[in-house]
KEKE-3310 file (N, C-alpha, C; in steps of 0.2 Angstrom, whole numbers, plus 5000, padded with zeros to 4 digits):
npx = (5020:5019:5032:5039:5034:5039:5052:5053:5048:5059:5069:5064:5062:5071:5075:5087:5093:5093:5106:5114:5113:5119:5132:5135:5135:5145:5156:5156:5158:5170:5178:5176:5181:5195:5199:5197:5208:5217:5209:5207:5220:5222:5213:5218:5230:5226:5220:5232:5242:5235:5232:5223:5229:5232:5239:5243:5247:5255:5250:5252:5263:5258:5249:5258:5266:5256:5253:5265:5262:5264:5260:5259:5267:5271:5266:5271:5286:5286:5272:5270:5278:5270:5260:5252:5258:5260:5252:5241:5236:5231:5221:5212:5209:5203:5191:5186:5184:5173:5164:5161:5157:5145:5138:5137:5129:5117:5114:5114:5103:5093:5093:5090:5076:5072:5074:5067:5072:5070:5063:5050:5044:5031:5021:5006:5002:4995:4985:4982:4978:4966:4959:4957:4951:4942:4938:4930:4931:4944:4946:4938:4945:4957:4964:4968:4976:4986:4991:5000:4998:4984:4978:4965:4956:4957:4962:4973:4990:5004:5015:5029:5030:5026)
npy = (5237:5235:5231:5243:5251:5244:5246:5260:5261:5255:5264:5276:5273:5278:5276:5270:5253:5240:5234:5244:5254:5248:5247:5261:5266:5258:5262:5276:5275:5269:5279:5289:5283:5282:5295:5301:5300:5310:5322:5323:5325:5337:5345:5344:5350:5363:5367:5367:5375:5385:5384:5376:5361:5351:5337:5343:5339:5329:5317:5303:5302:5305:5295:5284:5287:5286:5272:5267:5271:5284:5301:5317:5316:5323:5335:5353:5356:5364:5363:5350:5347:5353:5344:5333:5318:5302:5292:5299:5305:5294:5289:5300:5299:5287:5290:5299:5291:5282:5292:5295:5283:5281:5292:5288:5277:5283:5291:5282:5274:5284:5287:5275:5274:5285:5282:5271:5258:5248:5233:5234:5244:5253:5245:5243:5247:5236:5243:5254:5246:5240:5252:5256:5246:5239:5229:5218:5214:5212:5200:5191:5190:5185:5172:5174:5185:5182:5168:5159:5160:5159:5148:5139:5126:5109:5110:5104:5102:5105:5092:5088:5100:5108)
npz = (4772:4786:4789:4787:4797:4808:4807:4808:4821:4828:4828:4834:4847:4860:4872:4884:4885:4897:4897:4891:4900:4911:4906:4904:4917:4924:4916:4920:4933:4934:4929:4938:4949:4946:4945:4957:4967:4962:4962:4976:4980:4973:4980:4993:4991:4988:5000:5007:5001:4994:4981:4969:4963:4949:4940:4927:4910:4915:4918:4916:4924:4936:4939:4939:4950:4960:4959:4964:4977:4981:4983:4974:4963:4947:4950:4953:4961:4973:4977:4978:4990:5000:5003:5014:5023:5014:5019:5026:5015:5008:5016:5016:5002:5002:5009:5000:4990:4995:4997:4983:4978:4985:4980:4967:4968:4972:4961:4951:4955:4954:4940:4935:4939:4933:4919:4917:4917:4927:4934:4937:4930:4923:4928:4936:4953:4966:4972:4963:4952:4958:4959:4946:4939:4948:4962:4961:4947:4946:4954:4947:4936:4940:4937:4924:4925:4935:4932:4938:4952:4954:4947:4939:4947:4943:4930:4917:4918:4908:4902:4911:4919:4934)
capx = (5019:5020:5039:5041:5032:5043:5059:5052:5048:5065:5073:5061:5063:5078:5077:5092:5091:5096:5113:5117:5113:5124:5139:5137:5136:5151:5161:5156:5161:5178:5181:5176:5186:5202:5200:5196:5214:5219:5205:5208:5227:5221:5209:5223:5235:5223:5220:5239:5246:5231:5230:5221:5234:5231:5245:5242:5252:5259:5245:5255:5268:5254:5247:5264:5267:5250:5254:5270:5260:5266:5256:5263:5271:5268:5265:5276:5290:5283:5265:5271:5281:5265:5256:5254:5261:5256:5247:5236:5233:5227:5215:5208:5207:5198:5185:5184:5181:5167:5159:5160:5153:5138:5135:5136:5123:5111:5113:5112:5096:5089:5093:5086:5069:5070:5073:5062:5075:5068:5059:5043:5042:5025:5016:5002:5003:4989:4980:4981:4974:4960:4955:4956:4947:4938:4940:4926:4933:4951:4945:4935:4950:4963:4967:4971:4981:4991:4989:5004:4995:4977:4976:4958:4956:4955:4966:4978:4996:5008:5020:5036:5029:5023)
capy = (5243:5234:5231:5250:5253:5241:5250:5267:5260:5253:5270:5281:5271:5280:5274:5265:5246:5238:5233:5250:5257:5245:5249:5268:5266:5255:5267:5282:5273:5268:5286:5293:5279:5284:5303:5303:5302:5316:5327:5323:5328:5344:5348:5345:5355:5369:5369:5368:5380:5390:5384:5369:5358:5345:5336:5345:5337:5324:5312:5297:5302:5306:5288:5280:5289:5283:5265:5266:5273:5291:5307:5323:5315:5327:5342:5357:5354:5368:5361:5343:5347:5355:5339:5329:5311:5298:5288:5303:5306:5288:5289:5305:5296:5281:5293:5302:5285:5280:5297:5295:5277:5283:5297:5284:5273:5287:5294:5276:5273:5289:5286:5269:5276:5290:5279:5265:5251:5244:5227:5235:5251:5253:5241:5246:5244:5233:5248:5257:5241:5240:5258:5257:5240:5237:5223:5212:5212:5209:5194:5187:5189:5183:5167:5177:5190:5179:5161:5155:5160:5158:5143:5136:5119:5104:5111:5100:5105:5102:5087:5091:5106:5107)
capz = (4776:4793:4790:4787:4803:4813:4806:4811:4829:4831:4828:4838:4854:4861:4879:4885:4887:4903:4896:4890:4906:4915:4904:4906:4925:4925:4914:4924:4940:4933:4928:4945:4954:4944:4945:4964:4970:4959:4964:4983:4980:4971:4986:4999:4989:4988:5007:5010:4997:4992:4974:4967:4959:4946:4936:4920:4906:4918:4920:4917:4930:4943:4941:4941:4957:4964:4959:4969:4983:4982:4980:4972:4957:4942:4952:4954:4967:4979:4979:4981:4996:5005:5004:5020:5022:5009:5023:5027:5008:5006:5021:5013:4996:5004:5011:4994:4986:4998:4995:4976:4978:4988:4975:4961:4969:4972:4954:4947:4956:4951:4933:4933:4940:4927:4912:4917:4916:4932:4932:4938:4927:4919:4931:4942:4960:4967:4974:4957:4948:4961:4958:4939:4937:4953:4965:4958:4941:4947:4957:4942:4931:4943:4934:4918:4927:4938:4932:4943:4958:4954:4942:4940:4949:4938:4924:4916:4917:4903:4904:4913:4923:4941)
cpx = (5021:5028:5042:5040:5037:5050:5058:5052:5055:5070:5070:5061:5070:5080:5082:5090:5095:5104:5117:5118:5118:5131:5140:5138:5143:5157:5162:5159:5168:5181:5182:5181:5193:5204:5200:5203:5217:5215:5206:5215:5226:5218:5214:5228:5232:5222:5227:5242:5242:5229:5228:5225:5232:5237:5244:5248:5256:5255:5248:5260:5264:5252:5252:5266:5262:5251:5260:5268:5262:5262:5261:5267:5267:5266:5271:5279:5287:5276:5266:5273:5276:5260:5257:5257:5257:5251:5240:5232:5229:5221:5210:5205:5202:5191:5182:5180:5174:5162:5157:5156:5146:5135:5133:5130:5117:5109:5111:5105:5091:5088:5089:5078:5067:5069:5069:5065:5074:5063:5051:5040:5036:5020:5013:5003:4996:4983:4978:4976:4967:4956:4953:4951:4941:4940:4936:4929:4940:4950:4942:4941:4957:4967:4970:4977:4987:4990:4994:5002:4988:4974:4969:4960:4954:4958:4972:4984:5000:5013:5026:5035:5026:5018)
cpy = (5241:5233:5238:5253:5251:5244:5256:5266:5259:5260:5276:5279:5273:5279:5269:5258:5245:5237:5239:5254:5255:5247:5256:5269:5264:5259:5273:5281:5272:5275:5289:5290:5281:5291:5305:5305:5308:5322:5328:5327:5335:5348:5349:5350:5362:5372:5370:5374:5386:5390:5376:5366:5351:5344:5337:5343:5331:5319:5305:5296:5302:5299:5283:5281:5286:5275:5263:5268:5280:5296:5312:5322:5319:5334:5346:5355:5357:5365:5354:5343:5349:5349:5335:5322:5307:5294:5293:5304:5300:5287:5294:5302:5291:5285:5296:5296:5283:5286:5297:5288:5278:5287:5293:5280:5277:5289:5288:5274:5278:5289:5280:5270:5281:5287:5273:5259:5246:5238:5229:5242:5249:5248:5244:5243:5240:5238:5252:5252:5241:5246:5259:5252:5238:5230:5217:5210:5209:5202:5189:5185:5187:5177:5169:5181:5187:5171:5157:5155:5158:5153:5140:5128:5114:5105:5107:5104:5102:5097:5090:5097:5104:5102)
cpz = (4784:4794:4791:4794:4809:4813:4810:4819:4832:4832:4832:4845:4856:4869:4879:4887:4894:4903:4895:4896:4911:4913:4905:4913:4926:4922:4918:4930:4939:4932:4934:4950:4952:4945:4952:4967:4968:4961:4972:4984:4978:4977:4992:4997:4989:4995:5010:5007:4994:4984:4972:4962:4956:4941:4929:4916:4909:4921:4921:4923:4936:4944:4942:4948:4962:4964:4963:4976:4985:4979:4978:4966:4951:4944:4953:4961:4974:4981:4981:4988:5002:5007:5010:5018:5017:5013:5024:5020:5006:5010:5018:5006:4997:5005:5005:4990:4988:4996:4988:4975:4980:4983:4969:4962:4969:4965:4950:4948:4954:4944:4931:4934:4934:4921:4912:4916:4922:4930:4933:4935:4922:4922:4936:4948:4961:4969:4967:4952:4951:4959:4951:4937:4942:4955:4962:4952:4942:4950:4952:4937:4934:4940:4928:4920:4930:4938:4936:4950:4959:4948:4944:4942:4943:4931:4923:4915:4912:4906:4906:4918:4929:4941)
residu = (UNK:UNK:UNK:UNK:UNK:UNK:UNK:UNK:UNK:UNK:UNK:UNK:UNK:UNK:UNK:UNK:UNK:UNK:UNK:UNK:UNK:UNK:UNK:UNK:UNK:UNK:UNK:UNK:UNK:UNK:UNK:UNK:UNK:UNK:UNK:UNK:UNK:UNK:UNK:UNK:UNK:UNK:UNK:UNK:UNK:UNK:UNK:UNK:UNK:UNK:UNK:UNK:UNK:UNK:UNK:UNK:UNK:UNK:UNK:UNK:UNK:UNK:UNK:UNK:UNK:UNK:UNK:UNK:UNK:UNK:UNK:UNK:UNK:UNK:UNK:UNK:UNK:UNK:UNK:UNK:UNK:UNK:UNK:UNK:UNK:UNK:UNK:UNK:UNK:UNK:UNK:UNK:UNK:UNK:UNK:UNK:UNK:UNK:UNK:UNK:UNK:UNK:UNK:UNK:UNK:UNK:UNK:UNK:UNK:UNK:UNK:UNK:UNK:UNK:UNK:UNK:UNK:UNK:UNK:UNK:UNK:UNK:UNK:UNK:UNK:UNK:UNK:UNK:UNK:UNK:UNK:UNK:UNK:UNK:UNK:UNK:UNK:UNK:UNK:UNK:UNK:UNK:UNK:UNK:UNK:UNK:UNK:UNK:UNK:UNK:UNK:UNK:UNK:UNK:UNK:UNK:UNK:UNK:UNK:UNK:UNK:UNK)
# end
């Protein structure tokens, strides 16, 4: 019966582990890093020609152009001609990447706090512990709560440790 309970417990805990959280954040970051130059290109094309332009159907051509340092590959000729010089586009892309990175850090920290994957999730603050248990009880139990800080004097330490 206890074996069945442990199986059930494994499948009911749906909170992401710290490793899953890191992988999800890295994959999302990679996606946004790769899509930002195209979004900046589309936004600049919208400002210049009045239409948001993405390289629909020509994604590989667009990334090949970016790898060679040129924007506008994979876009219609009229839209590509309205784009400013490649140097200006790279500066705008760099600003876009910084903005995306900042947003990713904020969202990642928010998600970490929301899902509880932080190292202190579920731990009471010293003030909360004092309110719940009372200061005299905390002082009396200090050696049990934090044996690394409040070890009783005269206790033998295991061989090989401090």
